[in-house]
C-alpha positions in Angstrom: -2.9 93.8 10.9 -2.9 91.6 8.0 0.0 89.3 7.1 1.7 89.8 3.9 4.6 87.6 2.6 7.5 89.8 1.4 8.5 86.6 -0.9 6.3 85.2 -3.4 4.9 82.2 -2.3 4.8 79.4 -5.0 2.5 76.4 -4.7 3.4 73.3 -6.0 0.9 70.8 -7.5 1.4 67.2 -8.2 -0.5 65.6 -10.7 -1.1 62.3 -10.7 -0.5 60.4 -14.0 -0.8 56.9 -15.3 1.6 54.3 -13.6 3.8 51.9 -15.6 2.5 48.4 -14.6 5.3 46.5 -13.1 6.3 43.6 -15.1 5.1 40.2 -13.9 7.5 38.0 -12.1 9.6 35.7 -14.4 9.1 32.1 -13.4 10.9 28.9 -14.5 9.6 25.4 -14.5 12.5 23.3 -13.3 13.0 19.6 -13.4 13.4 18.4 -9.7 14.9 14.8 -10.2 14.3 11.9 -7.6 16.5 8.9 -8.1 16.4 5.7 -6.1 19.4 3.2 -6.3 19.4 -0.2 -4.6 23.2 -0.5 -4.8 25.4 -3.2 -3.2 25.2 -2.5 0.6 24.5 1.1 0.3 21.1 2.5 -1.4 21.0 6.0 -2.0 18.2 8.7 -3.0 19.1 11.7 -4.8 17.0 14.7 -5.2 18.6 17.0 -7.7 17.5 20.7 -8.5 17.5 21.1 -12.6 16.7 25.1 -12.4 18.9 28.3 -12.8 16.7 30.8 -10.9 15.9 30.1 -7.5 16.4 27.8 -4.2 13.8 25.3 -3.3 12.5 24.7 0.0 10.0 22.0 0.6 9.1 18.3 1.3 9.9 15.8 -1.1 7.7 12.6 -0.4 8.6 9.1 -1.6 5.5 6.5 -1.3 6.7 2.9 -2.0 3.5 1.4 -1.1 2.4 1.4 -4.7 5.4 -0.1 -5.9 5.3 -3.3 -7.8 7.6 -5.2 -5.5 6.4 -4.2 -2.2 9.5 -2.0 -1.2 10.3 -1.3 2.3 12.9 0.9 4.3 15.1 -1.6 6.4 16.6 0.3 9.5 16.7 -2.6 11.9 18.0 -6.2 12.6 15.3 -8.6 12.8 12.5 -6.3 11.3 11.5 -6.0 7.7 13.9 -6.7 5.1 17.0 -8.6 5.7 20.7 -8.9 6.7 21.7 -5.2 6.0 19.6 -2.6 7.7 21.2 0.9 7.5 20.1 4.2 9.1 18.5 6.8 7.0 21.0 9.7 6.7 21.5 12.7 4.9 25.3 12.7 3.6 25.2 15.7 1.0 23.0 18.5 0.9 20.8 21.2 2.7 18.2 18.7 4.0 16.9 16.8 6.7 15.0 13.4 6.9 11.7 13.1 9.0 12.0 10.1 11.3 11.8 6.5 9.3 10.7 3.4 11.3 11.8 0.1 10.2 9.7 -1.5 7.8 8.1 2.0 6.3 7.0 2.3 2.9 7.6 6.1 2.7 10.3 9.0 3.2 10.0 12.3 3.7 13.2 14.6 2.9 12.9 18.4 3.9 14.8 20.6 1.3 16.1 23.8 3.0 17.1 26.3 0.5 18.5 23.8 -2.2 20.5 25.7 -4.6 20.2 25.7 -8.5 21.9 22.6 -10.1 22.3 21.5 -6.1 22.1 18.1 -5.0 21.0 16.1 -1.8 22.0 12.6 -1.2 20.3 10.3 1.2 21.8 6.8 2.1 19.6 4.1 3.5 18.6 0.2 2.8 15.6 -0.6 1.1 14.7 -4.0 0.2 11.7 -5.9 -1.3 9.2 -8.2 0.4 9.4 -11.0 -2.6 12.7 -12.6 -1.1 14.5 -11.6 -4.6 18.3 -12.1 -3.8 21.5 -10.8 -5.5 25.0 -11.7 -4.2 23.3 -13.0 -0.9 21.5 -9.9 -0.4 17.8 -8.7 -0.7 17.5 -6.2 -3.7 14.8 -3.6 -4.6 15.4 -3.9 -8.3 14.1 -1.1 -10.7 11.2 -3.2 -11.5 10.2 -3.6 -7.5 10.5 0.3 -7.3 8.3 0.9 -10.4 5.1 2.3 -9.5 6.4 4.4 -6.5 5.5 7.9 -6.2 7.6 11.3 -5.5 5.8 14.4 -4.5 7.1 17.9 -3.8 5.0 20.3 -1.5 5.8 23.5 -0.6 4.0 26.5 1.2 4.8 29.0 -2.0 3.4 26.4 -4.8 0.8 23.4 -5.5 2.1 20.0 -4.8 3.4 18.3 -7.9 3.6 14.3 -8.2 5.7 12.1 -10.4 5.8 8.2 -10.8 9.1 6.2 -10.9 8.3 4.7 -14.4 11.5 3.1 -15.1 12.0 2.2 -11.3 14.8 4.7 -10.8 13.8 8.1 -11.7 10.9 10.5 -11.2 11.0 13.8 -12.7 8.8 16.7 -10.9 8.2 20.0 -12.9 8.5 22.6 -10.1 7.7 26.2 -11.0 10.2 28.9 -9.4 9.9 32.6 -9.2 13.4 34.2 -10.8 14.9 37.2 -10.1 17.2 39.7 -11.8 20.1 38.5 -9.9 19.1 34.8 -11.1 22.1 32.1 -10.7 24.1 31.6 -13.9 25.9 28.2 -14.3 29.5 28.9 -14.2 29.2 32.4 -12.9 32.0 33.9 -10.4 30.8 35.8 -7.5 32.0 39.4 -7.7 33.5 40.4 -4.2 
């Protein structure tokens, strides 16, 4: 006995056609500003994200080794630098600092999802080894800091480097991916 369907059987044929190419992801080159300030009894490093698209995660490395004034980080009494040692601490922003021994000529600041327009502030004491004093303190002037380098390294992008040409500021051009829900300065989140 042969089976014969009582209802007509329709076949569905799916034809493969050309697919639309997905648009290339949009990127933005953002200025990552690294500033070093030797101020009175408290010295500062600020890292500022100048973009509008995406958060930044990675390591900012500052190397004072090539500085004109032999800049060192002073963390202990009786060690490198003089009079005003200070611990290295993150006071603002999503970051941690890798351990810094007394007399170090470099520092690594690990950014953890720094938002667009966000900032990290690290306090410390930097001195020069030339013995230049101001107000009874050893100071690292902009001329001392000049020549130092900054680098941003991330697993998602190539390293970018900059030099503290004016002794205070290095600007690193970092390329970041943007999304459709990109950050807009002044935007108010909708609940």
